[in-house]
N, C-alpha and C positions, 0 to 999 in steps of 0.2 A: 397562316395564309387561308383565304377563303373567298367565297363568292358572295356578293351582296347585290341587291337589286340596283340597277343603274339609276333609277329615279332617286334613291336614297343617297347615292354617292355623287350626285350632280355637282354639289358644292365643294367637293373634297379637293384639297390642294396637295395631296400626298404625292411626293416625287414630281412636282410640277416642272422641275427642270430637266426631266428625262422624257424621251420620246415614248409615246404610248401606242400600243398596237390595237387592232380590231380584228378578231378572229371570227370566221363564219364558215358555213358549209352550204354549198348549193344543194338542191333537192337530189337525194341519192337515188340512182336507178335501182331496179329490183335485183340486179346481179351484184350489188355492193352491200357487204355486211358491215364493214368498218372502213373509215378513211381518215386521213390526217387533216386537221383543220388548216385552212388557208389564211395566211396573214395578208390582210387587204392592203394593197399598195396602188396608188394612182401615179400617173406620170409626173405630177408635180410634188409628190410626197418626198420629204427629206428623211423619212424613216428608213434607214438601210441597216438596221441592227441585225444581230444574230437571230436566225429563225428559231433557234432552240432556247431562246430566253424570252420570258413573258414579263414585261415590266409591270410593276404594281400600278394599278389604276387603268390597265388596259381593258377594253370592252370585249365581251364574248357573246355571240348571238346563238341561241338554240331555237330551232324551228320545230313545229309540230311533227311528230313521228320520228324524232331524233333524240339521242341521248349523248351528252358530252362528258368527257373526263379529262382531267389534267394529270399528266404523268411527269413526275420529277425524279430523275435518276433511276428510272425503271419502276418506281412505286406510284400507285394511284394516290393523289393527295386531294383531289376535288372531283365532285360528281354532280351532274344536273340533268334531269329529264323533263323539266318543266319549261314550256316554250316561253321565250322572252329574251331580253338583253340584260347582261350582268356585267359587273365590274370586278376585276380581280384585285383583291386587296391582300397584300402579303402580311399584314399585321393582324388578321382576324383568324378565328378558329376554323379548322376544316369543316365544311358544310355539306349538306345534301339537300337537293331539291328533287323529290321523288317523282313528281308528275303522275303519269298514268301507269307506271310500272307496278309489278307485284310488291306487296308489303314485305315479302321475304328478302328483298334486296337490302333492306335496312340492316338486317342481321349480318349480311355479307359486308356491308360498309363498315360496321362496327369492328369486324374482324380485320379489315384492311387499313383502317384509319390510323394515321401516325402524324405526329407533329414534327416539322423540320425547321431548325433554326441554323442559319448559316452565317449570321453576323455580317450580312451585306456581301458575302462572297458571290461573285458572278460565275465562278467556275462550276456550272451545273447545266444539266440538260433538262429542259422543260418542253413538253409537247402537249398539243390539244388534239384529242381524237373524238370523232363523231361515230355513233352507231345507228344503224337503220333499225328502228323498233317497230316498223310497220309489219303487217301480215304479209308473209312471202308466199305467194300462191303458185299453183301449177307445177307441183312436184309429182310427176307421174311415177307410178310403181306397178309392178305386176309380179306374180309368183311364177318363176320359171318352171317349176314342177308342182303338181297338185299337193295341197297341204291337208292334214287331217282335220275334220270337223265332226264333233260328236252331236248326234241328233237325239235329244231326250224328249219324249212325249209321255209324261206320267199318266195321262188319261188313257192312252192306248197301251201302256206298259211297254213302250218302245225305247230302246237304248242301243244305238248302233253308231259305228264310226264310218264316215264317208270321206272321200277325197274330193276336194273342190279347188277350182281355179279362181283366183281373185285378181282384179286389176282396178285401178282408179287413180285418184290424185289426192294429195294432202297439202295442207298449208301449215306453216310454223312461224314463230316470231322469237326474237331475242327478248326474253323476259328478265334476265339478269346480266346486263352488259359487263359488270365487274368480273363475274365468273368467265364470261366469254373472252374477255381480254386476257385474264390470267392463264386460262387453260387452253385456249385455242389460238387467238390471233397474235397475242404478244405485242412486242414493241416494233410493229411493222414500219417500214420506211415510208410507204405511201398508202396503199389500199389493200384490203383483204376481200377477195371476191368470193361469191357464193359457190362458184365452180370448184373451189379448193376444198369444199366440205361436202358437197351434195352426194358424191358417189359413196362416201362412207356412211352418210345418214340414210341413204336409200337402202343400202344393204342391211343396216341395223333395223330399219323400219320393217322390211320384209321378214327378217329373222324373228321379230317380236310378234308377228301376226298370229302364228299358231297358239301362243300362250294367251294372247288377247281373245282370240276366238273361243278358247276353252272356257274363259269366263262368260262369254256371251252365250255359249251353248247351255251353261248351267241355268240360264234364265228361261230355257225352253224355247229359244228362238231357232227357227229352221233356216236353212240356207237361202231360200227364196224370200225370207223376211229381213235379211241383213241390211238391205238398202233403206229400210224404214227405221233402222236403229243406229244411225250414224253417231248420235250423241253418246250412246253406250259404247260404241267402238272407240270414239275419241277418248273417253274416260279410261277405258281399258288400255289403250295404247300409251297414254300418258303415264299410267301406273307401271306398265312394263318397261318404259323407257325413262323412268324417273331417275335412275342412277346414271345412265350413260348421257342423257340429254339435259335433264333439269338440274341435277346436283353437280354435274361436272362442267357442262357447257353453258348452262343458263338458258336453254332453249326449251320451249313447250309447243306441243301440237295445238293448233287452233281448230282445224276442221278436217274431216275425212269424208270423201265422196267415193262411192263404189259403183263400178259398172255391174251389169247383171252377173250374178255368181253362177258358174256352170259346174255341174257334176260330170264325172266320167260316165260314159254310156252304160257301163255295167252297174255302177252305183245308182244311177237314175232309175234303171229298171228294178233294182233291188229295193229301192225306197218305195216305188209304186206298189210292189208286191207286199212289202211289209205293211204299208198303210192299208191296203185292201184286206190283208189278213187281220189287222187290228180292228177294222170296221166290222168284220164278220163275227168278232167276239161278242158283239151285242146281239142278243137273241132276236129282237125285233128286226134288226138289219139283216141278220141271217135268214129269217123267214121271208123278208121282202125280196132278198136276192134269190131265194129258192122259188118264190112265186113268179119272179121275172123269168127265171130259167124254164119253169114249167109252161108259162105262156108262150115262150119262144119255141119250145118243143112242140106244142099244139099247132103252132103256125107252120112249123117245118113238116109235121106229120100230114097236114092237110094238103101239102104240095109235094108229097112223096111221088117220085116218078113211077113207082109200081102200083100206085093207087092209094087213096086216102085210107082204105080199109087196112092195108098192110102197115101203114104208118101208125095207125091207132092200135093195131094188134101189138106192134113193137112196144108202144108205151104201156099197154096193159101187162106185157111180160115184165117190163122194168118195174112196174108197180108191185107185181107179185114177188119180185126178187128183193124187195125191201127199200124202195125209193122213199125219201122222206115225205111225211104228211104235212103240208103247209098249214092246214088248220090247226093241227096239234101243236106245231111250233109256235104259232101266235098265242095259243092258249097257255103254253108253258111260259112264254115271255111275259105274259100279263098275270102270272101267278095262279092260273086256273088249271084244274086237273083235266087233262085231255080226255075226251069221250072215247071209250073203247069201241072200235068198230068191228063188226063181224068179219072174219077172214074172207077175203075174196075167193070165189070159186076158181078152180083151175080151168084154164081155157086152152083150146087146141085148134089149129087150122086144118081144115079138110084138105087132103092132098089132091082131091079131084076137082073141087070147085072153089076152094079158098075160103069158104065160109068159116067164121070163128064160132066155135061151139063150146058148151060146158058139159054136155052129157056124153054118153058112150057112143052115140050115133049122130051123124051129121043131120041137122034139121032141114037141110036143103035137098041133099041127094040121097040120104040114108046110109052113106058109107060108114063103116065101123071105125071107131077111133083107133089109130095105129098103136101097137104095143110100144 
């Protein structure tokens, strides 16, 4: 038995004395994954045969975005995913019209294909099933608890684990209807709905996220960059779910879209501090940061509430206690030997008038330097 193009069989007179059927399937809504083909009957039709018998010469229509199989006594005997109208011929070899499905389904078909010879016996069960092969969108997901994400920045020598929360949507499609029929839907009476599988798939999807993100982090991608790497996430998720979804159910992920990824408050602060520390490992950056702090200190000293002189005196004391020399830091960062400066003279503030002095007596009031 097999399928042949209707145009090639237009002149066939095979079993002309028997009623022939025409099977079709209306456009399937997004919540239907598989449904049984409908035998078309009009009010004036004389065809009142058994619904589970397909007469040789009957017509079968396949629409775009659909895949059709014929099941006989529980086994798949025909398969077609190419849009068009076909004629069922019981005398031909089992056939396959692959259409737009993955090439891997051909190997599945070779595994399932069998020839059936019943010598005209009508005591058999034949059914036509249609599959929805379109992209099934709007599958929302979210991590109930934060999941680990490793941040690797080889330039800054940073390697830390953080906890992130992820949410978004993904889409999938039935890429191998034969596997889906054999391992998921089976010989259903009428329709297999998406709701029957979604809860299981969503749980498996969220469970696979940590392993997929581990591969993403190896690429040096940070949490705030995940939204720009959805192609990498899609590939990583398909790899992680290859056994549960692709090899068992014939389902593949088409796309993944993420909402903004959030870190816990503690991890966000830790990441900022780690990045700041990594920046200061560069000597030029460290010198610039020191110069910025020094300039800010000068600004604060000039607005000291006890007078600018007291503020600058405090800066001088800090310099004498070993404050870093910005000029020397820039020289070292550029491979230059820093110029040795003469040690600064010790200063003291007069307890009477507040004048800053370097000698043993105050240059303003003549008071002696305190012991």
